[in-house]
C-alpha positions as CSV (number, residue, x, y, z in Angstrom):
1,M,-123.6,-145.6,-143.5
2,L,-122.5,-147.2,-146.8
3,A,-121.9,-150.9,-147.1
4,S,-118.4,-151.9,-148.1
5,E,-119.7,-152.9,-151.6
6,D,-121.2,-149.4,-152.0
7,I,-117.9,-147.8,-151.0
8,S,-116.0,-150.0,-153.4
9,T,-118.4,-149.1,-156.2
10,A,-118.1,-145.4,-155.4
11,N,-114.3,-145.6,-155.4
12,D,-114.3,-147.6,-158.7
13,S,-116.3,-144.8,-160.3
14,L,-113.4,-142.4,-159.5
15,L,-111.2,-144.2,-162.0
16,T,-113.2,-142.8,-164.9
17,K,-113.3,-139.2,-163.5
18,V,-111.2,-136.3,-164.9
19,L,-109.8,-134.5,-161.8
20,S,-107.3,-131.8,-161.0
21,L,-106.0,-129.9,-158.1
22,H,-108.4,-127.1,-157.2
23,P,-107.1,-123.7,-158.5
24,Q,-107.1,-122.3,-154.9
25,V,-104.9,-125.2,-153.5
26,A,-101.1,-125.0,-153.2
27,L,-98.9,-128.0,-152.5
28,R,-95.8,-127.6,-150.4
29,P,-93.3,-130.5,-150.6
30,E,-92.3,-132.1,-147.4
31,P,-90.0,-135.0,-146.5
32,F,-93.1,-137.2,-145.8
33,G,-95.0,-136.1,-149.0
34,A,-96.6,-132.7,-149.1
35,L,-99.0,-130.2,-147.4
36,A,-102.0,-129.1,-149.4
37,Y,-103.5,-125.8,-148.4
38,H,-106.8,-124.5,-149.7
39,F,-106.8,-120.7,-149.7
40,D,-110.6,-120.3,-149.8
41,N,-111.7,-122.7,-147.1
42,R,-108.4,-122.6,-145.2
43,R,-108.2,-126.4,-144.9
44,L,-104.8,-128.0,-144.5
45,V,-104.3,-131.6,-145.6
46,F,-101.2,-133.8,-145.2
47,L,-100.4,-136.0,-148.3
48,K,-98.5,-138.7,-146.4
49,H,-96.7,-140.5,-149.3
50,P,-94.6,-139.2,-152.1
51,D,-96.5,-141.4,-154.6
52,V,-99.8,-139.7,-153.7
53,V,-98.1,-136.3,-154.3
54,T,-96.9,-137.6,-157.7
55,V,-100.5,-138.7,-158.7
56,V,-102.2,-135.5,-157.4
57,S,-99.6,-133.4,-159.3
58,A,-100.2,-135.3,-162.5
59,L,-104.0,-135.0,-162.4
60,H,-105.2,-132.7,-165.2
61,P,-107.7,-132.9,-168.1
62,P,-108.2,-134.8,-170.2
63,L,-106.7,-137.7,-168.3
64,T,-108.9,-139.9,-166.0
65,L,-107.7,-141.0,-162.7
66,A,-107.0,-144.5,-164.1
67,E,-104.9,-143.0,-166.9
68,V,-102.9,-140.9,-164.3
69,L,-102.3,-143.9,-162.1
70,T,-101.0,-145.9,-165.1
71,Q,-98.9,-143.0,-166.3
72,C,-97.4,-142.6,-162.8
73,G,-96.5,-146.3,-162.7
74,I,-98.8,-147.2,-159.8
75,S,-99.4,-150.9,-159.7
76,P,-103.2,-151.8,-160.1
77,R,-103.0,-153.7,-156.7
78,R,-102.3,-150.3,-155.0
79,W,-105.2,-148.5,-156.8
80,P,-107.8,-149.0,-154.0
81,S,-105.7,-147.1,-151.5
82,F,-105.1,-144.3,-154.0
83,Q,-108.9,-144.2,-154.7
84,T,-109.6,-143.8,-151.0
85,A,-107.0,-141.0,-150.8
86,I,-108.4,-139.2,-153.9
87,A,-112.0,-139.6,-152.5
88,S,-110.9,-137.9,-149.3
89,L,-109.2,-135.1,-151.2
90,L,-112.4,-134.6,-153.3
91,G,-114.4,-134.4,-150.1
92,S,-112.2,-131.8,-148.6
93,E,-112.3,-129.7,-151.9
94,M,-108.6,-130.1,-152.5
95,L,-109.4,-131.6,-155.9
96,H,-112.3,-130.9,-158.3
97,E,-113.9,-132.8,-161.1
98,H,-114.1,-131.6,-164.7
């Protein structure tokens, strides 16, 4: 298991990554946020906040995650929760790195 410092460092490194929605993933808007469905691995993920949907939808090269968060008007104090959500989406193959 990773120590909390290791997790923080891993999440901080996400800020410099160029990410996008996997080409096999579709987002379906919902009142709570959105559903993300991966057509290859058949995973279904709930995006539980509209701001997360906004950020995920804005991810595209050549922008880094930090640039997208800034562009979407997300306060830097909220970035750690977004980094955790993005790390989870990467782990479930909803997003991919360029």
